[in-house]
Every structure is written in structure tokens, then in C-alpha cells.
N, C-alpha and C positions, 0 to 999 in steps of 0.2 A: 305536444306535451309528452315527456318521457318519464315513465314511472318505474321504479325498481321495487320489487317485492322480495324480501328475504324469507325463505321458507316455502317449500313446495308441498306442504301438507294439504289437507282438505280445505282449511281456511285460506291459505295462500292462493290456491287455485280458484276458489270461488271468488275471492277478491279480484284476482286477475281477470276473471270472466266478466265481472260486473264493470270493472274500470274500462275494459276493452270495448264496451258498448258506447263509450264516449269517444271523443276524437283522440284520446291518448293511446300511446303504444306502451306495452308492458314487457318488462324482462324479469323472469322469475329465477331466483337462485336457490337450488336445492343441493345440499351436501351429499345426500344419499344417491344410490343408483336408480331408485324408483321413486315415483311421486306417491303421495297419499298418507305418509306417516302411519298412524295406527289403522288407517282405512285401506292400506295398500294391499296388493294381491300377492299370491304365492303360487309357484308351480309345483303341483302335487304329483307330477308325472304324467298321468293320462288326462289331466284337466288342470285348469287354472281357476282358482277361487280366492276368496278373501283370506288373508293371513289370520285375522281374528274375526270372530263372529259379529255380524251386523244384521240389523233388521229394520224395516220401515213400518211405522205405525200409521193407521188411518188418520190420526190426528197430527201427523208430521207435515203440516201444511206448507211450511217454508221449504223443506226438503223435496216434497212432491212438486212444489212450484218450480224448483230448480230443474228437476228431472224433465218436466214438461217444457221448460224453457230451452233445454238442450235437445229437444225433439225426441226424447226417449220414452214418451208416455206409453207407446205400444209395447215397450220392453218391460214395463212394470207389471208384475204378477202379484195378485192377492190370493192368499190361501187361508183356510181355517187352520188355526193353530191350537195346540193342546198344551196344557200346563199340568205338571205332576208334582207330588210331594212325597218325599221318602223319609219315613220316621219309624222308629222301632222295628227296623229291618223289613218294612213293608212299603209297597208302592200304592199311592192313592191318586186317582184323577182329581184335578182341582181346577177345572175349566168352566164349570157351569153352576148354576144355583142348585141343581140336583146333586152334583158332586159335593158341593159345600154342605148340603143338608145331610148327606150320608158319610161325612168325614168322621170316622170313628174315634180318632184320638181326642176329639173335643165333645163335651156334652152340649145340650141345647143352649144352656146359659152361656157357656164359653163361646159358642158360635154367634150368639146374638151380640156379645161384647166385641168379638173379632170383626163382625160385619159393621158395627158402629165405628170402630177404629178406622177401618178401611174407608168407609163412606166419609167420615169426618175429615180424615187426612187428605182425601182426594179433592175436598172442597177448599182447602187452605191454599192461599196464593202468596202470602207474605211469610217468608222463612225467618224473619228477624227474631220472633219470639221463640221459635224452635231451636235457635242456636244457643239459647241460654238454659236448656234443659237436656239432660242425657237421654239417649234413646230408651234406655231401660226405664227411667222414671216416667217418661212421657207415655210409653206403652202401658205401663202398670196403671198410671193415672186414668187412661181412657178405657182400658179393657180388663183391668184387674190383674192380680198377681198370678192366679192360676192360668189364665190365658197366655200370659207372658211366658211362664215356665213351660207350658205344654206346646206352644206354637212358636212364639217369637224368639225366645232365648236359644233354642237349638240352632235356628237359622243364623242368628247373629254370631254365635260361636263358630259355626262352620265357615262363615264368610270372613270373620275378622279375628278369630282366635282370641288372644289375650287383650286385644285392643277393643273388644266389643262393648266394654263398659265406659270407654273414654269418648266415644263419639256422641255427637248431639243427635237430637231427634230428626235433624235435617237428613241424616243418612237414610233412614227408612222412609221418610216422607217423599224423597225423590223417586224411590222405587214405586211407592204407592201411586204417586201422581202420574208417572209415565206409563207404567205397565198396565194399570187398570183402566187407562184410557184406550187401550187396544180393543176394548169390547165394542162391537158394533151396536149402535143404539137401536137399529132396526131388528137385527136377529138376536141380540143379546148373547152373541158368541164372539170369541176372540178371533180377530183377523190380523194377519201381519203380511208384509210384502217384501219383495226383493226385485232388483233389476236383473234381467237375464244377463249372465256373464259376470255377475257380481259387481263390485265397485270398480273393477278394471274397465268395464263398459263406460261408467260415468267419467273416469279420468281420461280415457281415450277420447271421449267426445269433448271434454273440456280442452284437451290439447288441440284437437282439430279446430274448435271454435277460435282458440287463441291464434293459431297459425293463419286462419282466414282473416284475422284482424291485424296481421303483421306483427304480432307479439311473439316472444320467444321464451323458451324454457331451457335452463342450463342445469343438467344433472351432474352429479359428482363435482360440484362446484361449491366449495366452502368459502364463505366470505371472511376475509382476513381483517378488514378494518372498514369502519364507517365514520366519515368525517363530514363537517360542513364544507361546502364549496366556497372558494375565495370570493366569487361574485354571486352568491346565492345558490340555492339548491343543495344537494347532498352528493358526496363522492363515495363510491364503493370500491374497495380494493380487493381483487380476487385474482388468483392464478398469476400473480406478479404484475398485474396491470391495474390501473385506476380508471374508472368510468364515471362520468358525471350524469346525474339524474335531476330532473326538476323537483321531484318528490320521491321519498322512499318510505315504504311501509314495512315494518318489521313484524313477522308473525311467528318467529321461532321462540323457544323457551327463554325465560329471563336470564338463566345462567349464561346462555350464549350472548344475549344482548349486552350483559355487563362485560363480557370478554372482548367483543369486537367493536363496540361503539365508543366514540369519544365521550368521556364523562360530561363534556359540556353540552352534548346533545340531549341527554336524558338523565333524570334523577330517579333512582330506585330507593325508596324509603322502606326499610325493613323493621319489623317488630323484633323485640328481644326473643320472643318465642318463634322458632322457625317452623315452617310448614312441613309436615310429614306427608310422604306420598305412599300410596299403595302401588306396587308393581304387579305384574301378572306373569305367571308361568302357565302357558296354555298348550296342552297336547291336542293336536288334531289327529284323529284316528280315522284312517280310510279303510273301509271293510267291504267285503262282498255281500254281507247281510246287514239289515238294519239292527241297531242296538236298542233304540227307544222309540216309543210312539209319540213322545212329548217333544215340543220345541224346547221348553224349559223344564228341567227337573230340579226342583229345590231340594237340597239335601240338608236335613236336620240331623246330621250324624257327624260329630267331630272326628270320628275314626277314619272317615273317608278322606283320602289325601288331596282331593280337589274340592273346589267350592260349589260346583254345580255341574250339570250335564246339559249341553246345548245340542239337541238333535237337529242339526241343520237340514238333514235330508228328510225330516218329517214335514218340512216346510217347502224346501226347494226340490223341484223335479230332478230325479236322478239323471236325466238326460243332460242336465247342466254340469254334472260331476262325473262324466264319463261312464255312466252306468254303475258307479260305485256309491257307497254311502259315507258321508263325512259327519263326524261327531266331535265336538269340542269339549275338552275337560279343563276349565280354567281354575287356577288357584291364585287368589289375590293375597299378597303378602306385603309386609312392611320391609323396609330396607335392611333390617338386621335379621331377617328370617334365615334359618339354616339352609333352606333349599337353594339360596343363591350360590352357596359354595359347592354345589353338586353339578357335575357335567350333565349333558343331555341324556347320555345313556343311563346314568344312575336315576335321573328323574323319570325317564320313560319306564324303567323297571318298577319304580314305586307306583307310578300312575296306573300301569297295566295290571299290577297286583290289585290295586283299588278297583279297577274295572271288573276283574274276575270275582272279587268279593261282592261287588254290587249286583252283578248279573251272573247268576249261577250257571246259566247255559252259554256263557261266553266262551268261545273257542278261538284261541290265538291263531289257529290255522286259517280263520276267516279274515285275518288282518292282512291288508295289502301293504300298508306302510304307516309309520308313525312319524310325527313331526312335532318337535318341541319348539314353540315360539316363546320369546321372552321380551318383556318391556319393563324397564326398571321404574319408570315414572308414568303411571297411567291416570291416576286421579288422586287428588288430595284427600287425606284422612280428615273427615269433617268433625274435628274436635269442637268443644264448646267455644263459642264466640269466634268461629273461624274467620268471618269477614273482617274482624279487627286485627288479625295477625298476618293476613296475606300481604305481600309486598305491594306497595303502590308505585306506579310509574307516572312520571310527569315529564313530558317532552318539552325541551327548552328551545326548539327551533321550529319555525313555522312550516318547514318542508319535511319534517321527520315525524312519523307516526308509529305508534306501537299498538298492534291489535293481535292479541293472542289469548289462549284459553285461561291464562292466569286471571283474566278479568271476569271470568264466569263466577259471579257471586250469587246471583239470583236465578241461575240456570243449572240444569244438570248437564254433564258433559256428554253430548251426543251430536250427531251430524245435523239434526234439525236445528238445534240451538246454535251451531256454528253458522248455518246459513242465515238465521235470524240476526245474529250478531253482525254479520257482514252487511246485511240490508240496513241495519240501524246506523252503522258506521258510514255507509255510502250516502246517506241523507245529507250529512254535513260535508263529506268529502267532495261531492258533486258541486257544492257551492264553492269550495276551495278552487276547484278546477275552472269553474266559470269566472271566478274573480281573477285568477291568474291569466286567463286568456284575454282579458279586457285590455 
């Protein structure tokens, strides 16, 4: 059985790995020069690390299971992590119950209401009702107007700008649900993890495992056309030639699907209201000295030009990053944001000024290098009734399948969810393979 997979992002590679455990051989097509998509790596000069920031939570059972399956369990490191909150030009630790108790911007009543909101939100499993109420209305309903104005509103404005009142309660619920699960039930302290060498280690191991199963990966190979085969199966045209596969799984974005696939293979039904996406502009700053003690610094200040501060080196041993410190400064923006019209040098200048204003002891002489990474479509803007407006895909051929992140309605977009999604897909796909082999 010969299987083709279009897309060499994290989902495509995990799919290929799972399918290669059967008797099938897999060929993966990736248009980029590197595997991984948003999880890919980057050469920072003296070390290689993730292009964008990633972290593993203790509750990421599916992702940790994959890491163990790849034989990388000994490469998985767990560390105590710290969270901070910046408001009214001051830094506050926000990692423990004690930190919460002494958080000065809120009085005791506000804190009780905030604690209730977080606890209540972490227990919700069905997002359907949350899609029908704005995040502002939901947070005020649970915690009151004062707690919203003092705590939540500055965060939402910093993260979403003018769009902060258009998103549903799902937006903040996904953060509450995932990040507050990082707390260790035993120690009641936040713990997060990473694989030594970053996600490059994971992808290298995935490639090695596929090679051992006689499966192949083709980089710099864009697919030109996908059609049904004359005698069954699916044909993929690439680099001027056409190759036949028994089955094909498409994992790339929907706009690519519509461009390269025969309309007879798949139907994409769209709502009148189109999906808006948030992109990211992320400056990775490599320095000789640490900038922050926190892994995550939440910024409740709309004057700061970035959305937050991710102190990767507060979590990752600096031996992993060539003895240097790496800090990420992401800014999540909509497609029409003015920052997209600026070049990397202009953006770096704006962001570095923001770093200087945030950290008064910051000295640009300590900067080893700056790197501006951009991704135009990172995650959908969770507006009201989002699940009703996302495009629906219906494959019309028994040998053609679509599995991509557009189908993530009840999940947050993270690598643990990707692995889980693949596992669920494989339950039925294995049955397909068994039936085809009879």
C-alpha cells in the first residue's frame, strides 16, 4: 500500500509516522526547504533552536506519548517555570497562591472573583455556549466589571487591540484551560518541559523512523495537481511528473487544497462570513545576559509594541542555546495591521525600543543578534459563533482524505492537539487500510 501525504508540517509528519507502523509506505511532499511548519527550527548562529516559542505541559499526554514512542523520553526535560504580570509600569510575580494573594492591583474581593473565573473556566469542557457570548460579557458576568477593567481588559487589548471586543469567550477559555493545567498537582507549582535540541530533535527522529520504514520525504516539492486515478487511487502531479498512490491525505491549508485538487475530489462549503486570522510578528532576541526571570510575562500595557515576553532561557538550559539567552517578543495582529507594511529592520527598531522601555537596565551592547520571524496565518480569530462560519470540507473520493488544523473546532491549536487529532483519524484509517488489503 502506497500512501501520499501533502504537507510536511507537524501534522503531516506525525501522520506519516503512524501510517508507517502499518505495512504501508509513505511519501511526504513539503513545499518548504524545512519540515515542521510553525514548529520548525532556525539557525541563530551559534546554536539551532525553535523558530517560534514552544513548550510542553505535563498534561500534554498525546505529545509526551509521541516523544516516548520516538525513543526521546530521556531527552525530555522538565523545569519549574515562572509567570509574571506587567501592569501600571510594574512587574508582579504570578506563579503561586502567595503571588496571587499579594498581587496589589486587585483587592481581596477582586481576587476572589478572579480566582472563581479561572477555576470555573478550567472546568468547562464544552465550548459551544462560550461561542455565543463575547469574552468581555462572559468575564464581567463571572468576575464583575471591576475585575474585568483592572485585570482582563488590559490583557485583551494588549493581545488583540481593536478586535478584543469582537472575540467570543472561547478565546480566553482556551488560555485558562491549557496554561493553568501546567500546575503540578503534587507541588502546586508550574512545570513545563522541552526536548533537548528543540523540535529539530523531534523532526530528525521522525525522519529517521520514516527512513527505516522505507518511507520518503520530498522537500522543496510543491504539489501542482491532485486528481483521481483512472483505475482507482489518487494521482499527484509535482515537478512535471505524475505519480499514483493508493490513498492520499492532504494536511496543508484549505486555500492550497482548493488550488491544487480536482473539484470532483473535495467540496469546500464556505459561509458568507469569512474566517479572520491572527498572524504573528515575533522577534527572537539573543543576548549575553538574561532579560527576564519569567517564562511568560503577561503585558497589560497597550503601549508596549509586542503582545508578551517569552523568556525561553528561564526554562531551557543555556547549554542548549550556545551559552546565550534567547527571549521571544511576539505580536499577534490581524491581516490589516500596519506592521505588515514594515520591513524587518523597521520592526526590530520598534520592538527594541519597546524592550528598552520595558526593561530600564537593558543595554543593547548585550544583544548578540536579533531575528524577526513572521507568519501571516497562525490562528483564527475566535469571533462569535466561530464553529458555524469555518469552511466545511467533504471528500468525494474513497481514497482522498483531508486532515488539517481547519478542523480544530473543539481544540486549541497546539502540538498536543495535533497528535490527538492524528490518533483519532488513524482509528478509522487503519480500518480503511485493512479493508483495502483484503
